[in-house]
C-alpha positions, 0 to 999 in steps of 0.5 A, spaced: 499 499 499 502 506 498 499 513 499 502 519 496 499 526 498 501 533 494 498 540 494 501 542 500 504 549 501 504 556 504 498 560 503 495 567 505 489 567 511 482 566 507 485 562 501 484 555 498 489 549 497 487 542 494 490 536 497 491 530 493 492 523 495 494 518 489 493 511 492 496 504 490 497 497 492 490 495 494 483 495 491 482 503 492 474 503 490 473 498 496 477 502 502 474 507 506 479 514 506 480 520 511 485 525 512 488 527 518 492 533 520 498 534 525 499 541 528 505 543 533 503 541 540 497 538 538 495 531 537 493 528 531 486 530 528 481 527 523 479 532 518 475 528 514 472 521 512 469 518 506 466 512 505 468 507 499 461 509 496 463 516 496 459 518 501 462 523 506 461 520 513 465 525 518 468 532 518 472 535 524 467 541 527 473 546 525 473 545 518 465 544 517 463 548 511 470 550 509 473 543 507 470 538 502 472 530 502 472 527 495 474 521 491 476 519 484 476 512 484 478 511 476 484 515 478 485 512 485 486 519 488 482 522 494 482 529 494 481 535 500 479 542 498 480 547 503 477 553 502 477 560 507 483 557 510 485 560 517 492 560 521 490 554 525 489 550 520 497 550 519 499 542 520 502 536 516 496 533 513 496 526 512 492 521 507 490 515 510 486 508 507 483 502 511 484 496 508 484 489 510 483 491 517 489 495 518 490 503 517 495 506 512 498 512 512 502 517 507 508 521 508 504 527 509 504 534 506 505 541 509 500 546 510 502 553 512 497 558 512 500 565 514 500 572 511 
């Protein structure tokens, strides 16, 4: 199983970014997918989760209405559209897959929101 995130970077408050996670090595269309983040001095936080049938299941209260998780099963890719970004969204964002009773992680992509 391999998960490769991309799309992070430096953005000003109020800006947008779209993260991508390219997956391989498992049946992507059958796997629930999710995004987590890890900010300095804080624990890992579930940002958004999506079932294999593309029904959004959960968003952190802090991102509801601003972030959208989606997937393209034809491209084996899951996305996180992040709008109206705030400095408190600064973190390393990780893609995660749950496959055959085991959770897998990507290497993470840094998102920094700062003026």
